[in-house]
C-alpha positions in Angstrom: 54.5 -13.2 -5.9 52.5 -15.7 -8.2 48.8 -16.7 -7.3 48.8 -19.9 -5.4 45.1 -20.1 -3.7 41.7 -19.0 -3.7 40.0 -18.4 -0.4 36.0 -18.4 -0.3 33.6 -17.0 2.1 30.4 -19.4 1.9 27.2 -17.7 2.9 26.2 -15.3 0.1 29.3 -15.9 -1.8 29.2 -19.5 -2.8 25.4 -19.6 -2.6 22.5 -17.4 -1.7 22.1 -19.1 1.7 20.9 -16.2 3.7 17.4 -15.2 2.6 16.0 -18.6 1.6 18.2 -20.8 3.7 19.5 -19.7 7.2 16.5 -17.4 7.7 14.0 -20.0 7.1 16.0 -22.5 9.2 16.0 -20.2 12.1 12.3 -19.7 11.9 11.8 -23.5 11.8 13.9 -23.7 14.9 12.0 -21.2 16.9 8.6 -22.9 16.0 10.3 -26.1 17.4 11.0 -24.6 20.6 7.5 -23.0 20.9 8.9 -19.4 20.4 6.8 -17.0 18.6 9.7 -15.3 17.0 9.5 -14.7 13.1 12.5 -13.2 11.1 11.0 -11.9 8.0 13.3 -10.9 5.0 13.4 -7.1 6.1 14.6 -8.0 9.8 16.9 -10.5 8.7 18.7 -8.0 6.6 19.3 -5.9 10.0 20.4 -9.2 11.8 23.0 -9.6 9.1 24.9 -6.8 10.7 26.2 -9.4 13.2 28.1 -12.6 11.9 27.6 -16.0 13.6 24.3 -17.6 14.2 24.4 -17.8 18.1 25.7 -14.3 18.1 22.8 -13.2 15.7 20.2 -14.8 18.0 21.3 -12.8 21.1 21.6 -9.5 19.0 18.0 -10.1 18.0 16.8 -10.5 21.6 18.9 -7.6 22.8 18.1 -5.2 20.0 14.7 -6.2 18.5 12.7 -8.3 21.2 13.2 -6.1 24.4 10.1 -7.6 26.1 11.5 -11.2 25.9 12.6 -12.3 29.6 15.6 -14.4 29.3 15.5 -17.8 31.1 18.4 -18.4 33.6 19.6 -21.0 31.1 19.5 -18.7 28.1 22.8 -19.4 27.0 22.1 -23.1 26.8 19.0 -22.2 24.9 20.9 -20.2 22.4 23.1 -23.2 21.7 20.2 -25.5 21.2 18.5 -23.3 19.0 21.5 -22.9 16.8 22.0 -26.8 16.9 18.4 -27.1 15.7 18.8 -24.4 13.0 21.9 -26.3 11.7 19.5 -29.2 11.3 16.9 -27.6 9.6 19.3 -25.8 7.3 20.9 -29.2 6.2 17.6 -30.7 5.6 16.9 -27.7 3.2 20.1 -28.4 1.5 19.4 -32.0 1.1 16.2 -31.0 -0.9 18.4 -29.3 -3.3 16.9 -25.9 -2.3 20.0 -23.8 -2.3 22.0 -23.8 -5.6 25.6 -22.4 -6.4 25.7 -18.9 -7.4 26.5 -18.2 -11.0 30.0 -19.0 -11.9 31.1 -20.7 -8.8 31.1 -24.3 -9.8 32.9 -23.4 -13.1 35.5 -21.2 -11.5 36.3 -23.9 -8.6 36.9 -26.7 -11.4 39.0 -24.1 -13.5 41.0 -23.4 -10.5 41.6 -27.0 -9.7 42.4 -27.6 -13.4 45.1 -25.0 -13.2 46.6 -26.3 -9.9 45.5 -23.7 -7.7 44.6 -24.5 -4.0 41.4 -23.8 -2.5 40.4 -22.9 0.9 37.2 -21.7 3.0 37.0 -18.9 5.5 33.5 -18.5 7.0 31.7 -17.9 10.1 29.1 -20.5 9.4 29.6 -23.9 11.1 31.7 -26.8 9.6 28.4 -29.0 9.3 26.6 -26.2 7.2 29.7 -25.9 5.0 30.0 -29.7 4.3 26.2 -29.9 3.8 26.4 -27.2 1.2 29.3 -28.5 -0.7 27.9 -32.2 -0.9 24.3 -31.2 -1.7 24.7 -28.1 -4.0 28.3 -29.0 -5.6 29.5 -32.4 -5.7 29.6 -35.4 -3.1 33.3 -35.0 -2.8 33.6 -31.3 -3.0 34.5 -31.1 0.7 37.9 -32.7 -0.6 38.5 -30.0 -3.1 39.4 -27.6 -0.2 42.7 -27.8 1.5 41.6 -26.0 4.4 38.0 -25.2 5.9 38.2 -22.5 8.4 34.7 -22.3 9.8 32.7 -21.5 12.8 34.3 -21.3 16.3 37.6 -22.2 15.2 38.7 -18.8 16.1 37.5 -16.8 18.8 36.8 -13.5 17.0 34.4 -13.6 13.9 34.3 -11.5 10.9 34.9 -8.5 10.7 38.0 -9.5 12.6 40.6 -10.9 10.2 41.3 -14.0 12.5 39.7 -16.8 10.2 41.8 -15.4 7.3 44.9 -15.4 9.3 44.2 -19.1 10.4 43.7 -20.3 6.9 47.0 -18.6 5.6 48.8 -20.2 8.6 47.5 -23.7 7.8 48.1 -23.1 4.1 51.9 -21.6 4.8 51.0 -18.9 2.3 51.5 -15.0 2.3 48.5 -12.7 1.7 49.6 -11.7 -1.6 49.7 -15.3 -2.7 45.9 -15.6 -2.4 42.6 -14.1 -3.6 39.7 -13.9 -1.3 36.2 -14.0 -2.4 33.4 -12.1 -0.3 30.0 -10.7 -0.4 29.5 -8.4 2.5 31.2 -5.4 4.2 32.0 -7.5 7.2 33.5 -10.0 4.9 35.8 -7.8 3.2 36.7 -6.1 6.2 37.9 -9.3 7.4 39.9 -10.4 4.3 41.5 -6.8 3.8 42.2 -6.9 7.5 44.4 -10.0 6.7 45.6 -8.2 3.6 44.2 -10.5 0.9 43.3 -8.9 -2.4 39.6 -9.4 -2.5 36.8 -9.8 -5.1 33.3 -9.2 -4.0 30.0 -10.6 -5.5 27.3 -8.8 -4.1 23.8 -10.1 -3.3 20.3 -8.6 -2.6 21.4 -8.3 1.1 24.7 -6.6 0.5 24.2 -4.4 -2.7 24.3 -1.2 -0.4 27.4 -2.2 1.7 30.7 -0.3 1.3 33.3 -2.3 -0.5 36.4 0.2 -0.3 39.5 -1.5 -1.2 38.1 -4.4 -3.2 39.7 -5.7 -6.2 36.6 -5.9 -8.2 33.0 -5.6 -7.0 30.7 -7.9 -9.5 27.1 -8.9 -9.6 28.3 -12.3 -9.6 31.3 -14.6 -11.3 29.5 -14.9 -14.4 29.1 -17.6 -17.0 30.1 -17.8 -20.6 27.2 -16.2 -22.4 25.8 -14.8 -19.0 28.4 -11.9 -18.2 28.6 -10.5 -14.7 27.9 -6.8 -14.1 31.1 -5.0 -13.1 30.1 -2.6 -10.4 33.5 -1.2 -9.3 37.2 -2.0 -9.9 38.6 -4.5 -12.5 36.3 -6.0 -15.0 36.6 -9.6 -16.4 38.2 -9.9 -19.7 35.5 -12.0 -21.2 32.5 -11.1 -19.0 33.0 -13.8 -16.3 35.9 -14.3 -13.8 38.5 -16.8 -15.0 41.7 -18.0 -13.8 43.7 -16.0 -16.4 42.0 -12.8 -15.2 42.9 -13.6 -11.4 46.4 -14.4 -12.3 46.9 -11.3 -14.4 45.3 -9.2 -11.7 47.7 -10.1 -8.9 
């Protein structure tokens, strides 16, 4: 089948949001609530083993803060912390602190010009997606995407394939008509679980992850004059991922 759509993860794929975005926002939320929790860069790498912000907070308490005594309203506290974290994160975005990764804006525009459909499949909240797209890409960028599958829209988050199944169902497409873009092991387990061919662009947190089954593993999407490094799999014909490459690969 011919290529019809590109489906993008968000955090770490569209932008390096984790280390200098979400991590910082979590710490701001903890301080706001009077908690002495501090997620440094090394700890946050371990916490990324779990997808979803609320799930990550619970994982931290259970696995890294055993002396913390949970209040009776702990579940409500987790929800409130995550809501505050989202607010702090969007404030960071509004300052222009989190740019798109190399090649992302270029490829999205090239795909639109070529008539390819675009979608997002992510565990982050819809509010986070909207803020990132508007502040780091274009005011109208949310409307570039036919489907934004995000947050708790499905009960099982990545590495479960549910979020990709949801996006495919909404677009009425088969997996072989799409290419997914991911950055992590949990991400590619999700996309491959839904049988989507997948391109991986690694980042500092995911450079040592396993990406078995990826169509291509790259340092980033590349730009003309700033070629991406091919780590495994298919290599871009001109050093940067283009729509021509994608159509040829599928």
